[in-house]
C-alpha positions in Angstrom: -4.7 -8.1 -4.2 -4.6 -7.4 -0.5 -5.5 -4.2 1.3 -3.2 -1.4 2.4 -3.4 -2.8 5.9 -2.2 -6.2 4.7 0.7 -4.7 2.9 1.8 -2.7 5.9 1.5 -5.8 8.1 3.7 -7.7 5.8 6.3 -4.8 5.9 6.2 -5.1 9.7 6.8 -8.7 9.6 9.8 -8.3 7.3 11.3 -5.7 9.7 10.7 -8.2 12.6 12.6 -10.9 10.6 15.4 -8.4 9.9 15.8 -7.8 13.6 15.8 -11.5 14.3 18.4 -12.3 11.7 22.0 -12.7 12.6 23.3 -12.3 9.0 23.8 -8.7 7.8 23.1 -9.8 4.2 19.8 -11.4 5.3 18.9 -8.2 7.4 19.4 -6.1 4.2 17.2 -8.4 2.1 14.4 -8.4 4.8 14.6 -4.6 5.0 14.5 -4.3 1.1 11.4 -6.5 1.1 9.8 -4.4 3.9 10.4 -1.4 1.8 8.7 -3.0 -1.2 5.7 -3.8 0.8 5.5 -0.1 2.1 5.7 1.0 -1.6 3.0 -1.4 -2.6 0.8 -0.1 0.2 1.4 3.5 -0.9 0.5 2.6 -4.5 -2.7 0.9 -3.3 -3.5 4.0 -1.3 -3.1 6.3 -4.4 -5.1 3.9 -6.6 -7.9 3.8 -4.0 -8.0 7.6 -3.7 -8.1 7.9 -7.5 -11.1 5.5 -7.7 -12.8 7.6 -5.0 -12.2 10.8 -6.8 -13.4 9.4 -10.1 -16.5 8.1 -8.4 -17.2 11.5 -6.9 -16.6 13.2 -10.2 -19.1 10.8 -11.9 -21.7 11.4 -9.2 -21.4 15.2 -9.7 -21.7 14.9 -13.4 -24.8 12.8 -13.1 -26.3 15.4 -10.6 -25.7 18.2 -12.9 -27.1 16.4 -15.9 -30.4 15.9 -13.9 -30.7 19.6 -13.2 
């Protein structure tokens, strides 16, 4: 799986393709795809934050066990 930055870059590329498209149906498809990439980036950010929080909680638990 790519990074959040990768996902957002893909979203930007989709928006650029939508701007270049002459067909309204194609524009909608490109923008829908861009929105999906943004959602994936947000999902990855939440997952990353959760892993960080779990790691901090585990570290705190180990610290208090050693006391």
